[in-house]
N, C-alpha and C positions, 0 to 999 in steps of 0.2 A: 941269401936265404930265400927260397920261394915264398911268395905271399901266403900260400895256403898253410905254411908252417906256423903262421901267426893268427890263423883263424880257428877259434875254438867255440863250440856250442855247449851251453849248459842245458841239460835236459830236465824239464819238469818231470815229476814222478811218473805220471801216466804216459808220457812220451817214451821214457826209457823202457817201461814195461811193454808197450805196444810194439816197440822195435824188435822185441823178442817173442811176442805172444802170437800163437797161431789162432786164427779165427775158428770158432767151433763149427761153423757151417762149411767153410771152404777148406779148412785144414792148412791154410796158408796165411802168411803175414799180410795185413791189409796193404793194398797196392801202393798207396802214397808213402807209407812207412818203409816199405821194401825199397821203393825208388830212392828215398832219402838216404837210406843205409848204403845203397849201391853207390850213389854219388859221393857220399862222405868217404867211403873207402877208395873210390877212384881218384879223388882229388887230395887224399891225405888229410882230411879235416878231422880234428881231434874232438871227441865227445866226452863230456864229464857229467857227473851228477853232484848235487849239493849234499853235504853231510847230513843236513836236516831232513832230507827226503826220507830217511829211515823212520822219522816220526810219522809221516804219512802212512807208510807201509804197516807199521805196528798197530795202527788203529783198526786194521782188519781183524775181526773177531775169529775168523776161520784160521786156525794156526797152520794147518797144512798149506792152505793157499798163500798165507803170509810167507811161509818158508820158501815156496816155489817162486813167489814174486821177488823176494829178496835175492834169490839165486840169479834170476834173470837180470835184475836191475844192476847187480854188482859187477856185471861184465864191463861196466863203464866206470873208470876211476873217479874217486871223489876229489873235489878241489882241495888243495892243501892250504893250510893257514888262512882260511877264509874268515874275514871279520864278521861279527854279528852285531846288528844294530839293537839299540835299546828300544823298548816299547814306545816311548814318547817320540823319539826321533823317527821311528818307522811309521808311526801314524801321521806325523807331519809330512813325511815324504810320500806316503802311499795310501793315505786315508785310514779310516777306522779298522781295527782288528777285532773280529767278532768270534774268534775261535782258533784252535790249534792249526787248522789247515790254512787259515788266513795268515797266521804267523809264519808258516813255512814259505808261503808265496812271497811274503814281504822280505824274508831273509834271502831268497833267491834274487829278488829285484835289488836288494841292498848290495849283493855281490856284484851285480851289473853296475849299479850306481858308483861303486868304489873301483870300477875298472879291473876287477879280479878276473873277468871273463869278457869276451867280446860280444857274444850274442846269447839269447835265451830262447828256447823253443817251448811253447805251451799251447794247448788247445782250450785252456781255461779262460772263459770270457771275463770272469772277475779279475784274473791276473792281468789280462790285456787292458781292462779298464784302469787298473792301478798304474800300469805302464804309461798310459796316455796322460793320466793326472800328473805323473812325475816327470814327463818329458822324455821317457825312455822308449816310447813306442816304436821308434825307427830301428831299435835293436832287439825288439821282442817279436818273434815270428810264430805263425802257425806252421805246421809241418809243410803245408803247400807253399807258404811264403818262403820257407827255407829252401825248398826245391827250386823255386824261381830264382832266388838269390844265387844259388850255386850254379845254375844254368847260365845266368846272366854274366857272372864274373869269371867262371872257369870253363864254361862250355867251349867246345871247338868251333861251333858255329855262332854267328852274330845273333844276339837275342833281339827279336823284333816283336812288338806287340801286334796282335791281329787287327784287321780292319773291322769296324762296326758297320753293319748294314741296316738301313732303314727300309723296311718292306711292308707291304700290306699283310695283315694278320691272316688273310685267306691263303697266303703262300706257306703258312706254317702248319705242320701236321700234328694234331694233338695226340696221335698214336705214338709219337716219339717218347722213349722211356724218360726223357728229361721231365715230362709232365706227370709222371707216376705219383710222386709225393704230393703234388698239388691236388690231384684227383682223390688221393687218400684223405688229405686234410679238409678238402672242400668238396663234398659229394655233388654239389651243384655246379662245379667248375666246368665240366664238359658243355652243359647247356649254356652257361654264361659265355664261354669261349666261342661257341657257334653263333650266338647272338652278336658278339663283337665282330666276328668275321662278316656276318651278313650286313652289318652297319658300315663296313668298309674302313674299320679302324686300322691304325698302323702300329708298328713296334720296331724296336731296335734289337738285332740279334748279333751274337758273336758265335761263330762256328769253329769247331776243332775236330779234325778227323771226320769231316762230313757229318758231324752231329752238332746239335745245338748245345753250346756250353753256357750261354747266358742270354737272358731276354728281359726287355722292359716294354710292357704294353701300356699305351697311354690312351686317355679319353678326355676330350674337352668337356668340362663341367659348367661352362658359362660363368655367370656372375652370381655371387652370393651363396655359393654352395656351403661354405663354412661360416656358421653364424658369428664366430669370433673374428672373422675377416670379411665382413659384409661388403658387398659391392666391389669385389675384386675378381678380375678375370682369372679363372682357376683351371688348372690342369691336374688330372689325377694319374699317377703312375699305378695302374690297377694291379699289375703283376711285376715284381722286381725280383729276379731269381738268378743265382749263379749256381751251376752244377757243383755238387760236392767234390767232384774230381778236379775242379779248377778254382777252388777257394785259394786265395793267396796269389792268384795270377793277375790281380789288379783289374779283372774283368768288370767288377762292380764299379770301379772308379771310371773305367772307360765308358760304361753306360751312363753314369751320372754326367760326365762331360758332355755327351750328346744331348742329354735331357736338359741341362742348363742352357746350352746354346740354343736349343729349340725354343725354350721359354722366352729368352730374350728376343729372338728373331720374330716370334709370333706375338709379342707384346703381352705375354701372360704376367700377371702380378704375383702369382705364387703357384707352386706345385706341391702336392701332398700325396702321402700314401699311408696305408694302415698296416699295423703289425701286431702280432700277439706278444705278450710279455715274455714268453719262452724264447723268443728270437732276440736274445740279448746281444749277440754279435752284430746283427743287422742294426739294432738301435744305436750301439756305440759307433758303428760305421757312419750312420746318418748324422749323428751329432758332430762327428769329426769334419763333416763337410757343410756345416751351417744349418742343418735342420733343427727346428725347435719342436718341443713336445706341445701338443694341443692342451687346452686347459682341463679337459676331462675325458675319460674313456668313453667309447661308444657303448650303447646298451648291451652289445654282445661281448663287451670286455676288451675289444680291440683298441689300440692306441693310435692316435693320428700324429704324424710328423709332417711338418710343413717347412718349405724354404721360400722366402720372399725375394722378389726382384724389383722392389721399389724402396726408396730410402726411408729411414725412420723419421718420426716427427722431429721438428727443430728442437724440442725440449728433451729429447732423449738424452739420458745422462752420459757423460763422457766416460769411455772405457778404454782398455788397452787397444791400440790401433790395429794390432794383428787379430785380436779376438773380434773386434768390430767388423773387420773386413771378412773374416770367416763367416759370420752370420749374415751380414748385409751385402756381401759381394754381389754385383760388381761395384758397389759404392765403397768409398774409402775416405779417410780423413786427409784433408789438405789445407794446412794453414801455415803461418809463419814459423811455427815450431817444428814442422815436418821437413826433413831434409829431402832434396830431390837430386837425382843423378840420371844422366843419360849414358848408357853403355852401348858402344858400337859392338856388333857381333858379326863375324864372318858368316856368309850364307851356309857353309857346310856345317858349322856348329849351331847356327840358328835352326836349321832343319832337323838337327838331332833333338834339340830342346823343344821346339814348337813345330812339329811336322805338319800339323793340320793347317797352319797358316800358309803353307806352300800352295794350298788350293787357291788362295786369294792372290798370290804373287806370281802365278803362272803366266799372267799377261806380260810379265817382264822377262820371261825365260822361254827358250825353245826346248821344251821337254814335256812329255806326257806322262812321265812316271811320278806318281804321287805317293809318298810314303804313308803308312798307316799312322793314326794318331797315337798318343800315349797318355799318361796319367795326368791328373789335375795338379797334384803337388809336385814341385820341381826342386832340384838342387842344381844351381848354376855354378860352374867351375870357371875361374878366370885367373889372369895374372895382374889384376888391378893393383897399382901401387898404393891405393888407399888401404890403411891398416885395418879399419873396421867400419862397418856401416851401422848406424843406429837402428835398433828395432823400430819398425813402423815407417822407416824411410820409403820414399817412392822411387822406383827404378823404371825408366823408360828404355826399352830395348830398341836399338836402331839397327836394322838389317842393312848392311853395307852393299856395295855394288853387286849386281846391277840395279836392284830395286830401289835402294837408298830411301828407306822409309821407316817410320816408327811403327812397330807392329804390336807391341805388348807392354802392358803396365803390370808391375809386380810390387808387392808390399814386403819389405824385408822382415823375415821372422827371426833370423839368426845368421851371423857370419863368423867365420873362423879361418885362420891360415894354417896350411899343412905343408910338410916336407916329406912325409912318408905315407905310403899307400894304406897300411892297416888302420892308422888313425883316421885317415880321410874316410875310409869305407865305414867306420863306426858312426861317423856323423851323418853321412848321406843315407846309410841304411837302405831302405826300400825305395828311395826316391830317385836314385841316379839313373840317367838314361845313357850314360857313357859306358863304353867297354873298358875292361882293365887295361887293354893295350893303349887306348886313348888317354886314360888317366896317367899311366906310366909315362907317356910322352910329355904330358903337361907337367909332371912332377920333376922334370929336368930343372925347373925353377919352382919356387914355392907357389902354392896354389891357394887362392881364396875360394871358399865355399860359401855361397849365398843360398839360404833356404827360403823358398817362396811358397806360401800355402795355397793361394788361389790366383795365379796370374790371369790378367784380363786381356783377352784378344781385342785389340782396338778396332780391328776390321769388323768384328761382330757387334761390339758394344759401343759403336759410335753414338755420341750423344749422352752416354752414361758418364757421370763424373763424380765429383766429391759429394760427401754427405752435406745436407743443408745445415747441420749443426757443427760443422768443422770450424 
């Protein structure tokens, strides 16, 4: 049976509606929804709705609109015999339920939790927050993440992440439509942008179709900029934006990867950025990569999120080793209770998983072709005879001939063994950098999946080690 016959998506209520709804301005279905529908049809992906979605629809007081909405939404069959969680169990799994819409969200996540469906698609930031809390976030996609998933696993061409460029801001044109929303939200943005160009500031950009798809503009703030982190060398990410057309493409993660590496190489103690409360998706994204919320909002209501690159004090309370590494990375726990493993990895697989390290290993190879980088979070696949690796264990990746060197340190988040592709894909979700063809080949024997939240490049982070309170 083809793998796509076992891939099913559960549609959040608004997703199902927008797959059929014409935009009042253009008279067409929104481009990303249209693209997802085309890919689903092309690859034979089955789409379903949850029976409780009708509770969402019937809350609309406009009866005519409610009838039209129900008609559009019912084009997708309902899940059969889906279990329903009780209130207490749902709140334990997915946090507090404050109304009927929350309850519907939790019942959809419960269907995912009980493996009644493989994946869920939603644009609801609150639902994504609950998914992260419950550990289901690798299987809950935005519409753009779902498109990336289908292209990566079923597309005819190999899926390759784009290169990130570090350039002077003076090379960027503010007239690009990418900046329109920033100019609308911040009337002083053009003048500020011009001032940053004149100062010779730099940025990272990702381009797609000769247009800016994502940007991160940085500025050195010196020492003591944040009163709650006095005397720390500070970098500000002044602008951090991914185009709406490329949400879900991991471009934000690619930018963060470059930002973190720059901070370590230039000896910054921390990086911070500001955000409005309405930017809930950005806030949850930042928390997922170790950013912490500042102690109080700014006078204009903006919130500050900061990420540190120095170890915590020796009296910092002991916490889960994975959560510690997420917040304090590149630091980690290392004591007699932490297991350690060295994993040899062939160069071709090493370069798939850690392509950016190829830059440092070129001295050992006769090649000038450097692959683009990829995301921070990893899922490593191997045939290790070890049955399971304990959460928080340390892995050192050893790149074999010709370089024969330790390149990367990872902290084990979770491990599991698989013999079939659909189950494996459910675990790796958004993290895998392998193609379906590569995974199929590996599955000729059972495969261990090792999830790594924030691998540390030993070439970049030389001198960075365990936490002093380990």
